[in-house]
Short mmCIF file of the C-alpha atoms (twelve columns), coordinates in Angstrom:
data_MODEL
# 
_entry.id   MODEL 
# 
loop_
_atom_site.group_PDB 
_atom_site.id 
_atom_site.type_symbol 
_atom_site.label_atom_id 
_atom_site.label_alt_id 
_atom_site.label_comp_id 
_atom_site.label_asym_id 
_atom_site.label_seq_id 
_atom_site.Cartn_x 
_atom_site.Cartn_y 
_atom_site.Cartn_z 
_atom_site.pdbx_PDB_model_num 
ATOM 1   C CA . MET A 1   0.640   -7.418  25.891  1 
ATOM 2   C CA . SER A 2   4.612   -7.409  24.429  1 
ATOM 3   C CA . ILE A 3   5.618   -4.437  22.508  1 
ATOM 4   C CA . SER A 4   7.877   -4.937  19.506  1 
ATOM 5   C CA . PRO A 5   9.587   -2.045  17.886  1 
ATOM 6   C CA . LEU A 6   9.124   -3.535  14.447  1 
ATOM 7   C CA . HIS A 7   5.219   -3.924  14.894  1 
ATOM 8   C CA . ALA A 8   4.384   -1.087  17.703  1 
ATOM 9   C CA . THR A 9   2.018   1.915   16.729  1 
ATOM 10  C CA . ASN A 10  1.702   5.024   19.099  1 
ATOM 11  C CA . LEU A 11  -1.540  3.924   19.996  1 
ATOM 12  C CA . GLU A 12  -0.571  0.452   21.155  1 
ATOM 13  C CA . ILE A 13  2.304   2.132   23.140  1 
ATOM 14  C CA . ILE A 14  -0.180  4.339   24.869  1 
ATOM 15  C CA . ALA A 15  -2.508  1.175   25.562  1 
ATOM 16  C CA . TYR A 16  0.570   -0.597  26.800  1 
ATOM 17  C CA . LEU A 17  1.433   2.152   29.064  1 
ATOM 18  C CA . LEU A 18  -2.127  2.719   30.321  1 
ATOM 19  C CA . SER A 19  -2.325  -0.990  31.256  1 
ATOM 20  C CA . ARG A 20  0.628   -0.916  33.217  1 
ATOM 21  C CA . HIS A 21  0.071   2.697   34.713  1 
ATOM 22  C CA . PRO A 22  -3.649  3.710   34.947  1 
ATOM 23  C CA . GLU A 23  -2.909  6.689   36.779  1 
ATOM 24  C CA . LEU A 24  -1.238  8.383   34.209  1 
ATOM 25  C CA . ARG A 25  -4.575  8.529   31.846  1 
ATOM 26  C CA . ALA A 26  -5.254  12.043  32.724  1 
ATOM 27  C CA . HIS A 27  -1.707  12.950  32.002  1 
ATOM 28  C CA . ILE A 28  -1.550  11.321  28.757  1 
ATOM 29  C CA . GLN A 29  -4.888  12.439  27.630  1 
ATOM 30  C CA . ASN A 30  -3.785  15.853  28.120  1 
ATOM 31  C CA . ILE A 31  -0.784  15.622  26.007  1 
ATOM 32  C CA . LEU A 32  -2.806  14.080  23.114  1 
ATOM 33  C CA . ASP A 33  -5.423  16.690  23.555  1 
ATOM 34  C CA . GLU A 34  -2.700  19.453  23.433  1 
ATOM 35  C CA . SER A 35  -0.968  17.764  20.291  1 
ATOM 36  C CA . ALA A 36  -2.741  15.432  18.062  1 
ATOM 37  C CA . SER A 37  0.729   15.354  16.066  1 
ATOM 38  C CA . THR A 38  2.013   12.886  18.570  1 
ATOM 39  C CA . LEU A 39  -0.032  10.611  16.735  1 
ATOM 40  C CA . SER A 40  1.741   11.207  13.063  1 
ATOM 41  C CA . LEU A 41  3.759   8.074   11.904  1 
ATOM 42  C CA . ILE A 42  4.124   8.352   8.264   1 
ATOM 43  C CA . GLN A 43  5.976   11.493  7.715   1 
ATOM 44  C CA . PRO A 44  8.548   10.517  10.441  1 
ATOM 45  C CA . LEU A 45  9.171   7.120   8.649   1 
ATOM 46  C CA . ILE A 46  9.370   8.636   5.428   1 
ATOM 47  C CA . LYS A 47  12.130  11.538  6.883   1 
ATOM 48  C CA . LYS A 48  13.796  8.443   8.062   1 
ATOM 49  C CA . TYR A 49  14.000  6.068   5.247   1 
ATOM 50  C CA . CYS A 50  13.355  7.983   2.163   1 
ATOM 51  C CA . GLN A 51  16.552  9.656   1.635   1 
ATOM 52  C CA . GLY A 52  18.270  10.362  -1.493  1 
ATOM 53  C CA . SER A 53  16.707  10.307  -4.714  1 
ATOM 54  C CA . GLY A 54  13.314  8.683   -4.923  1 
ATOM 55  C CA . LEU A 55  10.049  7.802   -6.902  1 
ATOM 56  C CA . GLU A 56  6.732   7.831   -5.212  1 
ATOM 57  C CA . ILE A 57  4.289   6.032   -7.452  1 
ATOM 58  C CA . GLY A 58  0.242   6.865   -7.682  1 
ATOM 59  C CA . GLY A 59  0.836   9.902   -5.235  1 
ATOM 60  C CA . GLY A 60  -2.277  11.502  -6.651  1 
ATOM 61  C CA . LYS A 61  -3.710  15.007  -5.550  1 
ATOM 62  C CA . ASN A 62  -1.922  14.587  -2.195  1 
ATOM 63  C CA . PRO A 63  1.324   12.832  -2.689  1 
ATOM 64  C CA . TYR A 64  3.400   11.788  0.768   1 
ATOM 65  C CA . CYS A 65  6.881   12.477  -0.521  1 
ATOM 66  C CA . ASN A 66  9.299   15.766  -0.645  1 
ATOM 67  C CA . PRO A 67  9.144   17.086  -4.281  1 
ATOM 68  C CA . ALA A 68  12.670  18.298  -4.056  1 
ATOM 69  C CA . ASN A 69  13.786  14.934  -4.247  1 
ATOM 70  C CA . THR A 70  11.394  12.499  -5.452  1 
ATOM 71  C CA . LYS A 71  9.861   12.328  -8.887  1 
ATOM 72  C CA . PHE A 72  6.287   11.396  -9.046  1 
ATOM 73  C CA . LEU A 73  4.433   8.533   -11.361 1 
ATOM 74  C CA . ASP A 74  1.002   8.089   -12.259 1 
ATOM 75  C CA . LYS A 75  -0.953  6.355   -14.679 1 
ATOM 76  C CA . PHE A 76  -3.767  8.235   -14.713 1 
ATOM 77  C CA . ILE A 77  -3.921  12.076  -15.449 1 
ATOM 78  C CA . ASP A 78  -7.502  12.484  -16.385 1 
ATOM 79  C CA . ASN A 79  -9.967  10.949  -13.678 1 
ATOM 80  C CA . LYS A 80  -10.650 12.612  -10.566 1 
ATOM 81  C CA . ASP A 81  -8.132  11.116  -8.495  1 
ATOM 82  C CA . ALA A 82  -5.132  11.823  -10.777 1 
ATOM 83  C CA . SER A 83  -1.880  13.260  -9.887  1 
ATOM 84  C CA . ILE A 84  -1.237  16.762  -11.110 1 
ATOM 85  C CA . ASN A 85  1.571   17.064  -13.659 1 
ATOM 86  C CA . PRO A 86  3.235   13.896  -12.816 1 
ATOM 87  C CA . ASP A 87  7.170   13.584  -13.786 1 
ATOM 88  C CA . ILE A 88  6.408   10.411  -15.252 1 
ATOM 89  C CA . VAL A 89  3.269   8.848   -17.145 1 
ATOM 90  C CA . SER A 90  3.166   5.296   -17.216 1 
ATOM 91  C CA . ASP A 91  1.563   2.029   -15.684 1 
ATOM 92  C CA . ALA A 92  3.286   0.872   -12.386 1 
ATOM 93  C CA . SER A 93  4.433   -2.423  -13.952 1 
ATOM 94  C CA . SER A 94  6.496   -0.621  -16.713 1 
ATOM 95  C CA . ILE A 95  8.242   2.173   -15.546 1 
ATOM 96  C CA . PRO A 96  10.490  3.898   -18.153 1 
ATOM 97  C CA . VAL A 97  13.600  4.616   -16.582 1 
ATOM 98  C CA . SER A 98  16.924  2.617   -16.196 1 
ATOM 99  C CA . ASP A 99  17.653  0.030   -13.462 1 
ATOM 100 C CA . GLU A 100 18.897  1.069   -9.854  1 
ATOM 101 C CA . THR A 101 17.935  4.713   -10.673 1 
ATOM 102 C CA . PHE A 102 16.187  5.291   -6.865  1 
ATOM 103 C CA . ASP A 103 17.371  5.272   -3.456  1 
ATOM 104 C CA . TYR A 104 13.577  4.408   -2.403  1 
ATOM 105 C CA . VAL A 105 10.336  3.649   -4.196  1 
ATOM 106 C CA . PHE A 106 7.153   4.813   -2.113  1 
ATOM 107 C CA . SER A 107 3.476   4.002   -3.103  1 
ATOM 108 C CA . SER A 108 0.874   4.417   -1.039  1 
ATOM 109 C CA . HIS A 109 -2.662  2.216   -1.831  1 
ATOM 110 C CA . VAL A 110 -1.411  1.538   -5.301  1 
ATOM 111 C CA . LEU A 111 -0.132  -2.417  -5.028  1 
ATOM 112 C CA . GLU A 112 -3.648  -3.826  -4.395  1 
ATOM 113 C CA . HIS A 113 -4.620  -2.177  -8.158  1 
ATOM 114 C CA . MET A 114 -2.260  -4.198  -9.801  1 
ATOM 115 C CA . GLN A 115 -3.446  -7.678  -11.012 1 
ATOM 116 C CA . ASP A 116 0.137   -9.225  -11.018 1 
ATOM 117 C CA . THR A 117 1.551   -8.220  -7.475  1 
ATOM 118 C CA . ILE A 118 4.782   -9.929  -7.620  1 
ATOM 119 C CA . GLY A 119 5.163   -8.817  -11.379 1 
ATOM 120 C CA . THR A 120 4.532   -5.042  -10.035 1 
ATOM 121 C CA . LEU A 121 7.060   -5.463  -7.392  1 
ATOM 122 C CA . GLU A 122 9.790   -6.834  -9.537  1 
ATOM 123 C CA . GLU A 123 9.620   -3.756  -11.990 1 
ATOM 124 C CA . TRP A 124 9.597   -1.547  -8.566  1 
ATOM 125 C CA . LEU A 125 12.688  -3.335  -7.419  1 
ATOM 126 C CA . ARG A 126 14.539  -3.222  -10.821 1 
ATOM 127 C CA . VAL A 127 14.415  0.745   -10.462 1 
ATOM 128 C CA . LEU A 128 15.541  0.478   -7.116  1 
ATOM 129 C CA . LYS A 129 19.362  0.537   -6.112  1 
ATOM 130 C CA . ILE A 130 20.596  -2.119  -4.197  1 
ATOM 131 C CA . GLY A 131 20.425  -1.133  -0.734  1 
ATOM 132 C CA . GLY A 132 17.494  1.149   -1.507  1 
ATOM 133 C CA . ILE A 133 14.212  1.457   0.386   1 
ATOM 134 C CA . LEU A 134 10.844  -0.014  -0.858  1 
ATOM 135 C CA . PHE A 135 8.287   2.014   1.046   1 
ATOM 136 C CA . LEU A 136 4.183   0.809   1.063   1 
ATOM 137 C CA . LEU A 137 1.377   1.933   2.796   1 
ATOM 138 C CA . LEU A 138 -1.222  -0.763  1.746   1 
ATOM 139 C CA . PRO A 139 -5.179  -0.926  2.677   1 
ATOM 140 C CA . HIS A 140 -5.729  -3.691  5.351   1 
ATOM 141 C CA . GLY A 141 -8.184  -6.149  4.726   1 
ATOM 142 C CA . ASP A 142 -9.935  -5.998  7.438   1 
ATOM 143 C CA . ARG A 143 -10.464 -2.189  7.784   1 
ATOM 144 C CA . THR A 144 -11.922 -1.603  4.455   1 
ATOM 145 C CA . LEU A 145 -14.692 -2.566  1.900   1 
ATOM 146 C CA . ASP A 146 -12.626 -5.910  1.395   1 
ATOM 147 C CA . LYS A 147 -13.291 -7.052  4.599   1 
ATOM 148 C CA . HIS A 148 -15.218 -10.091 4.123   1 
ATOM 149 C CA . ARG A 149 -13.151 -11.219 0.898   1 
ATOM 150 C CA . ILE A 150 -10.576 -13.783 1.596   1 
ATOM 151 C CA . LYS A 151 -7.155  -12.667 1.823   1 
ATOM 152 C CA . THR A 152 -4.647  -13.362 -1.331  1 
ATOM 153 C CA . SER A 153 -2.389  -16.260 -0.323  1 
ATOM 154 C CA . LEU A 154 1.027   -16.305 -1.470  1 
ATOM 155 C CA . SER A 155 0.674   -18.936 -3.826  1 
ATOM 156 C CA . HIS A 156 -2.228  -17.454 -5.630  1 
ATOM 157 C CA . HIS A 157 0.706   -14.251 -6.179  1 
ATOM 158 C CA . ILE A 158 3.045   -16.584 -7.386  1 
ATOM 159 C CA . GLN A 159 0.520   -18.551 -9.734  1 
ATOM 160 C CA . ASP A 160 -0.553  -14.830 -11.026 1 
ATOM 161 C CA . TYR A 161 2.954   -14.036 -11.802 1 
ATOM 162 C CA . ARG A 162 3.622   -17.495 -13.742 1 
ATOM 163 C CA . SER A 163 0.462   -17.418 -15.822 1 
ATOM 164 C CA . LEU A 164 -1.006  -14.130 -16.126 1 
ATOM 165 C CA . GLY A 165 1.136   -11.956 -18.432 1 
ATOM 166 C CA . ASN A 166 -0.492  -9.045  -19.933 1 
ATOM 167 C CA . LEU A 167 -4.105  -10.425 -20.163 1 
ATOM 168 C CA . PRO A 168 -6.830  -8.790  -18.194 1 
ATOM 169 C CA . ASP A 169 -7.460  -10.718 -14.913 1 
ATOM 170 C CA . ASN A 170 -11.603 -11.026 -14.383 1 
ATOM 171 C CA . SER A 171 -11.060 -13.630 -12.085 1 
ATOM 172 C CA . HIS A 172 -11.936 -11.571 -9.170  1 
ATOM 173 C CA . ASN A 173 -15.260 -10.023 -10.225 1 
ATOM 174 C CA . GLU A 174 -17.402 -12.402 -8.602  1 
ATOM 175 C CA . GLU A 175 -15.700 -12.542 -5.120  1 
ATOM 176 C CA . ILE A 176 -15.190 -8.625  -4.947  1 
ATOM 177 C CA . ARG A 177 -19.115 -8.659  -5.788  1 
ATOM 178 C CA . GLU A 178 -20.077 -11.272 -3.015  1 
ATOM 179 C CA . GLY A 179 -17.785 -9.822  -0.781  1 
ATOM 180 C CA . TRP A 180 -18.443 -6.248  -0.814  1 
ATOM 181 C CA . SER A 181 -22.011 -6.929  -0.691  1 
ATOM 182 C CA . LYS A 182 -22.102 -8.019  2.568   1 
ATOM 183 C CA . ASN A 183 -21.061 -4.776  3.911   1 
ATOM 184 C CA . GLU A 184 -23.845 -3.244  6.030   1 
ATOM 185 C CA . ASP A 185 -23.366 0.119   4.496   1 
ATOM 186 C CA . PHE A 186 -22.884 -1.006  0.581   1 
ATOM 187 C CA . GLU A 187 -26.255 0.291   -0.465  1 
ATOM 188 C CA . ILE A 188 -24.901 3.928   0.287   1 
ATOM 189 C CA . LEU A 189 -21.563 3.560   -0.417  1 
ATOM 190 C CA . SER A 190 -22.614 2.246   -4.007  1 
ATOM 191 C CA . ILE A 191 -24.813 5.638   -4.569  1 
ATOM 192 C CA . GLN A 192 -21.697 7.532   -3.688  1 
ATOM 193 C CA . TYR A 193 -19.597 5.569   -5.970  1 
ATOM 194 C CA . LYS A 194 -21.955 6.637   -8.769  1 
ATOM 195 C CA . GLU A 195 -21.956 10.134  -8.036  1 
ATOM 196 C CA . GLU A 196 -18.362 10.216  -7.756  1 
ATOM 197 C CA . TRP A 197 -17.288 8.119   -10.839 1 
ATOM 198 C CA . GLY A 198 -20.548 8.450   -12.869 1 
ATOM 199 C CA . ALA A 199 -20.644 4.325   -13.570 1 
ATOM 200 C CA . ASP A 200 -22.286 1.575   -11.635 1 
ATOM 201 C CA . VAL A 201 -20.556 0.185   -9.028  1 
ATOM 202 C CA . TRP A 202 -20.501 -3.348  -10.891 1 
ATOM 203 C CA . ASP A 203 -19.509 -2.101  -14.259 1 
ATOM 204 C CA . PHE A 204 -16.032 -4.172  -14.042 1 
ATOM 205 C CA . ASP A 205 -14.798 -2.724  -17.577 1 
ATOM 206 C CA . PHE A 206 -14.992 0.688   -16.137 1 
ATOM 207 C CA . ARG A 207 -13.103 -0.315  -12.865 1 
ATOM 208 C CA . HIS A 208 -10.257 -2.385  -15.071 1 
ATOM 209 C CA . LYS A 209 -9.781  0.988   -17.538 1 
ATOM 210 C CA . ASN A 210 -9.618  3.318   -14.613 1 
ATOM 211 C CA . GLY A 211 -8.030  1.280   -11.881 1 
ATOM 212 C CA . VAL A 212 -11.038 1.342   -9.777  1 
ATOM 213 C CA . ILE A 213 -10.373 -1.936  -8.341  1 
ATOM 214 C CA . HIS A 214 -8.728  -4.153  -5.501  1 
ATOM 215 C CA . PHE A 215 -7.803  -7.072  -6.952  1 
ATOM 216 C CA . HIS A 216 -6.046  -8.522  -3.814  1 
ATOM 217 C CA . VAL A 217 -6.727  -8.286  -0.165  1 
ATOM 218 C CA . TRP A 218 -4.031  -8.041  2.391   1 
ATOM 219 C CA . THR A 219 -3.099  -7.397  6.112   1 
ATOM 220 C CA . GLN A 220 0.670   -6.789  7.339   1 
ATOM 221 C CA . ASP A 221 1.385   -10.257 7.760   1 
ATOM 222 C CA . GLU A 222 0.689   -11.656 4.224   1 
ATOM 223 C CA . MET A 223 2.704   -8.633  2.509   1 
ATOM 224 C CA . THR A 224 5.471   -9.353  5.038   1 
ATOM 225 C CA . ARG A 225 5.562   -12.873 3.954   1 
ATOM 226 C CA . LEU A 226 5.011   -11.810 0.358   1 
ATOM 227 C CA . LEU A 227 8.217   -9.292  0.542   1 
ATOM 228 C CA . GLN A 228 10.352  -11.735 2.487   1 
ATOM 229 C CA . HIS A 229 9.777   -14.257 -0.192  1 
ATOM 230 C CA . ILE A 230 10.850  -12.524 -2.920  1 
ATOM 231 C CA . GLY A 231 14.080  -11.619 -0.958  1 
ATOM 232 C CA . LEU A 232 13.768  -8.429  0.454   1 
ATOM 233 C CA . ASN A 233 14.908  -7.416  4.584   1 
ATOM 234 C CA . ILE A 234 11.867  -6.076  6.116   1 
ATOM 235 C CA . LEU A 235 12.937  -3.005  8.507   1 
ATOM 236 C CA . TRP A 236 9.635   -1.805  9.878   1 
ATOM 237 C CA . VAL A 237 6.077   -3.124  9.931   1 
ATOM 238 C CA . CYS A 238 2.976   -1.229  11.275  1 
ATOM 239 C CA . GLU A 239 -0.555  -2.850  11.534  1 
ATOM 240 C CA . ILE A 240 -2.086  0.471   11.626  1 
ATOM 241 C CA . ALA A 241 -0.925  4.184   10.424  1 
ATOM 242 C CA . ASP A 242 -2.626  6.169   13.227  1 
ATOM 243 C CA . GLU A 243 -3.233  9.006   11.059  1 
ATOM 244 C CA . ARG A 244 -5.123  6.919   8.666   1 
ATOM 245 C CA . PRO A 245 -6.742  3.685   10.011  1 
ATOM 246 C CA . ASP A 246 -7.597  1.956   6.716   1 
ATOM 247 C CA . THR A 247 -3.451  1.504   6.241   1 
ATOM 248 C CA . PHE A 248 -0.881  -0.515  7.472   1 
ATOM 249 C CA . ILE A 249 3.218   0.177   6.669   1 
ATOM 250 C CA . VAL A 250 5.619   -2.198  5.581   1 
ATOM 251 C CA . VAL A 251 9.326   -1.029  4.862   1 
ATOM 252 C CA . ALA A 252 11.888  -3.338  3.325   1 
ATOM 253 C CA . ARG A 253 15.009  -3.063  2.118   1 
ATOM 254 C CA . LYS A 254 16.437  -4.397  -1.540  1 
ATOM 255 C CA . LYS A 255 19.369  -6.841  -0.745  1 
ATOM 256 C CA . ASP A 256 20.817  -7.645  -4.367  1 
ATOM 257 C CA . ARG A 257 20.334  -8.335  -8.050  1 
ATOM 258 C CA . THR A 258 18.795  -11.616 -7.409  1 
ATOM 259 C CA . PRO A 259 16.045  -11.736 -10.143 1 
ATOM 260 C CA . ILE A 260 12.593  -12.882 -8.503  1 
ATOM 261 C CA . SER A 261 12.262  -15.311 -11.453 1 
ATOM 262 C CA . GLU A 262 15.259  -17.235 -10.155 1 
ATOM 263 C CA . ILE A 263 13.933  -17.162 -6.787  1 
ATOM 264 C CA . LEU A 264 10.195  -18.362 -7.635  1 
ATOM 265 C CA . TYR A 265 11.452  -20.973 -10.159 1 
# 
């Protein structure tokens, strides 16, 4: 097993140490028992990369970034997951601020809810300064309800960017139904969903209206390739956020003002 600083998580490092030095197992376990904070990854990365003035998109009731230097954006202000008094109320694909306003843009579990991934990223990069940080927490396609769905290809994202426009995208409804139904605990999850949202799990009109839908499915590999393809420098990739096991992390830097449309055409 090799360890890369770009991909290693704390858990991977611990596993590597134990593979080389099994005699340390008891000592390491004592350290972990004494301080669960040793497995914290997200906040130290935010402290490192989210400096200056930034924007957190879709933070909901539990945002990650420091409100002292962060504006908060949410489209939904009246559903159960809505942000409380966000600074900006708008769709994440159409942000009412000037170009190159922010030093960082942070988003947790939002991009998968956007039907045009590249178009949304284009907007996020528009409001980000040159050299600014794009910090993404995203659901890992193998560790969520989407684990039986096909990972979204780069070519699919490019086709969406070229053709979707503002038209609602219902093309994923059937493959979502097929994939989710394969989960062993899906019936229980369906009941929980109806109790939480007051809608049937297969009411896709409700899902689209309230943003309760994952249009796309990724791992860190697909997302890294996509971000590189549209011209970003990758700074950090982590397959699993130790304190949130359903999540992977990608941190990237905006290099220049080259429009995505010029890169893709």
